[in-house]
C-alpha positions as YAML, in Angstrom:
chain: A
units: angstrom
residues:
- id: 1
  name: MET
  ca: [-47.74, 100.76, -81.27]
- id: 2
  name: ALA
  ca: [-50.40, 103.21, -82.38]
- id: 3
  name: ARG
  ca: [-53.18, 101.86, -84.56]
- id: 4
  name: VAL
  ca: [-52.96, 104.89, -86.87]
- id: 5
  name: GLU
  ca: [-50.00, 106.67, -88.37]
- id: 6
  name: LEU
  ca: [-48.31, 109.19, -86.11]
- id: 7
  name: VAL
  ca: [-47.85, 112.02, -88.58]
- id: 8
  name: ASP
  ca: [-44.23, 112.92, -89.24]
- id: 9
  name: GLU
  ca: [-44.13, 116.68, -89.55]
- id: 10
  name: GLN
  ca: [-41.16, 116.50, -91.94]
- id: 11
  name: GLN
  ca: [-43.24, 114.49, -94.42]
- id: 12
  name: ARG
  ca: [-46.30, 116.74, -94.15]
- id: 13
  name: PRO
  ca: [-45.02, 120.30, -94.86]
- id: 14
  name: GLY
  ca: [-48.57, 121.46, -95.58]
- id: 15
  name: LEU
  ca: [-49.29, 121.12, -91.87]
- id: 16
  name: SER
  ca: [-46.40, 123.31, -90.72]
- id: 17
  name: SER
  ca: [-48.60, 126.26, -89.73]
- id: 18
  name: LEU
  ca: [-50.90, 124.07, -87.61]
- id: 19
  name: ILE
  ca: [-47.95, 122.21, -86.10]
- id: 20
  name: THR
  ca: [-46.35, 125.54, -85.16]
- id: 21
  name: ARG
  ca: [-49.58, 126.56, -83.37]
- id: 22
  name: ILE
  ca: [-49.72, 123.22, -81.58]
- id: 23
  name: ARG
  ca: [-46.11, 123.57, -80.44]
- id: 24
  name: ARG
  ca: [-46.74, 127.13, -79.26]
- id: 25
  name: LYS
  ca: [-49.74, 126.06, -77.14]
- id: 26
  name: ARG
  ca: [-48.04, 122.88, -75.87]
- id: 27
  name: ASN
  ca: [-44.72, 124.32, -74.63]
- id: 28
  name: GLY
  ca: [-42.84, 123.49, -77.79]
- id: 29
  name: ARG
  ca: [-43.92, 119.85, -77.83]
- id: 30
  name: LEU
  ca: [-45.69, 117.86, -80.51]
- id: 31
  name: LEU
  ca: [-47.13, 115.00, -78.47]
- id: 32
  name: ASN
  ca: [-48.01, 111.64, -79.99]
- id: 33
  name: LEU
  ca: [-51.63, 112.54, -79.25]
- id: 34
  name: TYR
  ca: [-51.37, 115.42, -81.74]
- id: 35
  name: LYS
  ca: [-49.38, 113.31, -84.20]
- id: 36
  name: ALA
  ca: [-52.37, 110.95, -84.29]
- id: 37
  name: LEU
  ca: [-54.86, 113.81, -84.50]
- id: 38
  name: LEU
  ca: [-52.97, 115.35, -87.42]
- id: 39
  name: ASN
  ca: [-54.38, 112.61, -89.62]
- id: 40
  name: SER
  ca: [-57.43, 114.91, -89.57]
- id: 41
  name: PRO
  ca: [-56.03, 118.48, -89.55]
- id: 42
  name: ARG
  ca: [-59.37, 120.21, -88.94]
- id: 43
  name: LEU
  ca: [-60.10, 117.91, -86.03]
- id: 44
  name: ALA
  ca: [-56.60, 118.54, -84.65]
- id: 45
  name: GLU
  ca: [-57.17, 122.28, -84.87]
- id: 46
  name: GLY
  ca: [-60.55, 122.13, -83.14]
- id: 47
  name: TRP
  ca: [-59.11, 119.84, -80.45]
- id: 48
  name: LEU
  ca: [-56.25, 122.27, -79.86]
- id: 49
  name: ASN
  ca: [-58.68, 125.18, -79.49]
- id: 50
  name: MET
  ca: [-61.02, 123.35, -77.13]
- id: 51
  name: PHE
  ca: [-58.32, 121.93, -74.87]
- id: 52
  name: THR
  ca: [-56.40, 125.20, -74.80]
- id: 53
  name: ALA
  ca: [-59.60, 126.86, -73.56]
- id: 54
  name: ILE
  ca: [-60.10, 124.14, -70.95]
- id: 55
  name: ARG
  ca: [-56.52, 124.23, -69.68]
- id: 56
  name: GLN
  ca: [-55.59, 127.88, -70.03]
- id: 57
  name: HIS
  ca: [-58.56, 130.21, -70.33]
- id: 58
  name: GLY
  ca: [-61.01, 129.29, -67.63]
- id: 59
  name: LYS
  ca: [-61.95, 130.56, -64.22]
- id: 60
  name: LEU
  ca: [-61.83, 127.10, -62.58]
- id: 61
  name: ALA
  ca: [-58.77, 126.91, -60.34]
- id: 62
  name: SER
  ca: [-56.00, 124.75, -61.75]
- id: 63
  name: ASP
  ca: [-55.91, 122.41, -58.75]
- id: 64
  name: TYR
  ca: [-59.55, 121.40, -59.24]
- id: 65
  name: ARG
  ca: [-59.09, 121.11, -63.01]
- id: 66
  name: GLU
  ca: [-56.03, 118.90, -62.62]
- id: 67
  name: LEU
  ca: [-57.68, 116.81, -59.90]
- id: 68
  name: ALA
  ca: [-60.55, 116.09, -62.31]
- id: 69
  name: ILE
  ca: [-58.13, 115.28, -65.14]
- id: 70
  name: MET
  ca: [-56.09, 112.92, -62.97]
- id: 71
  name: ALA
  ca: [-59.20, 111.22, -61.59]
- id: 72
  name: THR
  ca: [-60.50, 110.74, -65.12]
- id: 73
  name: ALA
  ca: [-57.18, 109.20, -66.14]
- id: 74
  name: VAL
  ca: [-57.30, 106.79, -63.18]
- id: 75
  name: LEU
  ca: [-60.94, 105.82, -63.79]
- id: 76
  name: ASN
  ca: [-60.22, 105.19, -67.48]
- id: 77
  name: ARG
  ca: [-56.88, 103.50, -66.78]
- id: 78
  name: CYS
  ca: [-55.23, 105.91, -69.21]
- id: 79
  name: GLU
  ca: [-51.54, 105.97, -68.38]
- id: 80
  name: TYR
  ca: [-50.82, 108.51, -71.13]
- id: 81
  name: VAL
  ca: [-53.00, 111.23, -69.54]
- id: 82
  name: TYR
  ca: [-51.82, 110.31, -66.05]
- id: 83
  name: ARG
  ca: [-48.16, 110.67, -67.03]
- id: 84
  name: GLU
  ca: [-48.64, 113.85, -69.04]
- id: 85
  name: HIS
  ca: [-50.57, 115.59, -66.26]
- id: 86
  name: ARG
  ca: [-48.84, 114.32, -63.11]
- id: 87
  name: GLN
  ca: [-46.28, 117.15, -62.96]
- id: 88
  name: VAL
  ca: [-48.93, 119.71, -63.93]
- id: 89
  name: ALA
  ca: [-51.14, 118.44, -61.09]
- id: 90
  name: LEU
  ca: [-48.28, 118.62, -58.59]
- id: 91
  name: ALA
  ca: [-47.43, 122.15, -59.76]
- id: 92
  name: ALA
  ca: [-51.10, 123.08, -59.27]
- id: 93
  name: GLY
  ca: [-50.85, 122.08, -55.61]
- id: 94
  name: ILE
  ca: [-52.14, 118.53, -55.56]
- id: 95
  name: LYS
  ca: [-50.06, 116.43, -53.16]
- id: 96
  name: PRO
  ca: [-48.34, 113.24, -54.33]
- id: 97
  name: SER
  ca: [-50.22, 111.31, -51.64]
- id: 98
  name: GLN
  ca: [-53.52, 112.59, -53.06]
- id: 99
  name: LEU
  ca: [-52.57, 111.35, -56.52]
- id: 100
  name: ASP
  ca: [-51.57, 107.99, -55.04]
- id: 101
  name: GLU
  ca: [-54.98, 107.60, -53.37]
- id: 102
  name: LEU
  ca: [-57.23, 108.65, -56.24]
- id: 103
  name: SER
  ca: [-58.60, 105.17, -56.80]
- id: 104
  name: GLY
  ca: [-59.63, 104.96, -53.14]
- id: 105
  name: TRP
  ca: [-60.58, 108.59, -52.57]
- id: 106
  name: ARG
  ca: [-63.87, 107.78, -50.84]
- id: 107
  name: GLY
  ca: [-62.06, 106.14, -47.91]
- id: 108
  name: SER
  ca: [-59.30, 108.72, -47.76]
- id: 109
  name: GLN
  ca: [-59.01, 111.69, -45.42]
- id: 110
  name: LEU
  ca: [-56.67, 113.54, -47.81]
- id: 111
  name: TYR
  ca: [-59.35, 115.47, -49.69]
- id: 112
  name: ASP
  ca: [-61.35, 118.47, -48.53]
- id: 113
  name: GLU
  ca: [-65.05, 119.09, -49.24]
- id: 114
  name: LYS
  ca: [-64.50, 120.83, -52.59]
- id: 115
  name: GLN
  ca: [-62.06, 118.17, -53.77]
- id: 116
  name: ARG
  ca: [-64.50, 115.44, -52.77]
- id: 117
  name: ALA
  ca: [-67.23, 117.19, -54.76]
- id: 118
  name: VAL
  ca: [-64.92, 117.27, -57.81]
- id: 119
  name: LEU
  ca: [-64.05, 113.59, -57.37]
- id: 120
  name: ALA
  ca: [-67.66, 112.47, -56.93]
- id: 121
  name: TYR
  ca: [-68.70, 114.47, -60.00]
- id: 122
  name: THR
  ca: [-65.80, 113.09, -62.05]
- id: 123
  name: GLU
  ca: [-66.66, 109.55, -61.01]
- id: 124
  name: ALA
  ca: [-70.36, 109.96, -61.82]
- id: 125
  name: MET
  ca: [-69.73, 111.58, -65.21]
- id: 126
  name: THR
  ca: [-67.10, 109.02, -66.16]
- id: 127
  name: LEU
  ca: [-68.67, 105.79, -64.95]
- id: 128
  name: SER
  ca: [-72.41, 106.47, -64.96]
- id: 129
  name: ILE
  ca: [-72.72, 109.45, -67.32]
- id: 130
  name: ARG
  ca: [-75.90, 110.56, -65.55]
- id: 131
  name: VAL
  ca: [-75.02, 112.55, -62.45]
- id: 132
  name: PRO
  ca: [-77.25, 112.04, -59.40]
- id: 133
  name: ASP
  ca: [-78.83, 115.20, -58.01]
- id: 134
  name: SER
  ca: [-77.03, 114.72, -54.70]
- id: 135
  name: VAL
  ca: [-73.63, 114.72, -56.43]
- id: 136
  name: PHE
  ca: [-74.50, 117.73, -58.57]
- id: 137
  name: ARG
  ca: [-75.72, 119.60, -55.49]
- id: 138
  name: GLN
  ca: [-72.28, 119.17, -53.89]
- id: 139
  name: VAL
  ca: [-70.68, 120.71, -56.96]
- id: 140
  name: LYS
  ca: [-73.17, 123.60, -57.07]
- id: 141
  name: ASP
  ca: [-72.62, 124.26, -53.35]
- id: 142
  name: ASN
  ca: [-68.90, 124.73, -53.98]
- id: 143
  name: PHE
  ca: [-68.61, 126.29, -57.45]
- id: 144
  name: ASP
  ca: [-70.39, 129.03, -59.41]
- id: 145
  name: ASP
  ca: [-72.05, 128.37, -62.79]
- id: 146
  name: GLN
  ca: [-68.99, 129.26, -64.86]
- id: 147
  name: GLU
  ca: [-66.81, 126.94, -62.79]
- id: 148
  name: VAL
  ca: [-69.42, 124.15, -63.03]
- id: 149
  name: VAL
  ca: [-69.50, 124.46, -66.82]
- id: 150
  name: GLU
  ca: [-65.70, 124.46, -66.99]
- id: 151
  name: LEU
  ca: [-65.42, 121.48, -64.62]
- id: 152
  name: THR
  ca: [-68.01, 119.60, -66.68]
- id: 153
  name: ALA
  ca: [-66.17, 120.38, -69.92]
- id: 154
  name: THR
  ca: [-62.87, 119.30, -68.35]
- id: 155
  name: ILE
  ca: [-64.24, 115.95, -67.23]
- id: 156
  name: GLY
  ca: [-66.07, 115.35, -70.49]
- id: 157
  name: GLY
  ca: [-63.07, 116.48, -72.50]
- id: 158
  name: TYR
  ca: [-60.59, 114.27, -70.70]
- id: 159
  name: ASN
  ca: [-62.93, 111.31, -71.04]
- id: 160
  name: LEU
  ca: [-62.69, 112.01, -74.78]
- id: 161
  name: VAL
  ca: [-58.89, 112.25, -74.58]
- id: 162
  name: SER
  ca: [-58.60, 109.01, -72.61]
- id: 163
  name: ARG
  ca: [-60.93, 107.12, -74.91]
- id: 164
  name: PHE
  ca: [-59.18, 108.43, -78.04]
- id: 165
  name: LEU
  ca: [-55.74, 107.47, -76.75]
- id: 166
  name: GLU
  ca: [-56.80, 104.04, -75.51]
- id: 167
  name: ALA
  ca: [-58.84, 103.10, -78.60]
- id: 168
  name: LEU
  ca: [-55.97, 104.03, -80.92]
- id: 169
  name: GLN
  ca: [-53.30, 102.68, -78.55]
- id: 170
  name: VAL
  ca: [-51.27, 105.88, -78.90]
- id: 171
  name: ASP
  ca: [-47.79, 105.36, -77.49]
- id: 172
  name: LEU
  ca: [-46.56, 107.29, -74.48]
- id: 173
  name: ASP
  ca: [-44.27, 110.20, -75.20]
- id: 174
  name: LEU
  ca: [-40.83, 109.49, -73.85]
...
C-alpha cells in the first residue's frame, strides 16, 4: 500500500485539466505513479513534461533508451518500472533473452558494443554516481553529444522514478 494518498481524480475536480494532459501523454492511463505525484500538482506537471521529453522527443533511439530504463529498474530492484516498460522495451527491439540477462550482462554475449556501453554507463551512474573516464569514453565513441545528454537524462530520470516509487511504496498498476 502506498505511503501517500493516491489521488482520486473524482474527488479532485480542480486537477481535471492536468489529469487530462497526463492521460493524453500516457495513452489514456492515469498510473499510480501520477496519482501519487498529484499530491503536488506543480511537481506532477513538471514530471510529466520532463519524462515526455525523455520518452518521446529525443534523438536517442528507443532501443537504447529502453535498455537504460530496464537496466535502471533491475539495478534498483524496482518492479513497477520493470513491469511498465517491459512491453515498451520489447516493442523497441530488445529481445526477451536480453531482458532476462540484464543482471548478468557483463558475462553475456547477447549485447553488442553500443548496448554494452549503455549498460556500463547505466550501472556506473546508478551504483557509483561518478562515471569512470573509461566508461564515458565508450559512450562517447558510440553516441553524439545530444544522444549522450539524452541517455544521461534517461538514466538519471529513471533513477529518480525508481527511488520515488520505492520510497513511497507505490502499488503496481494492475
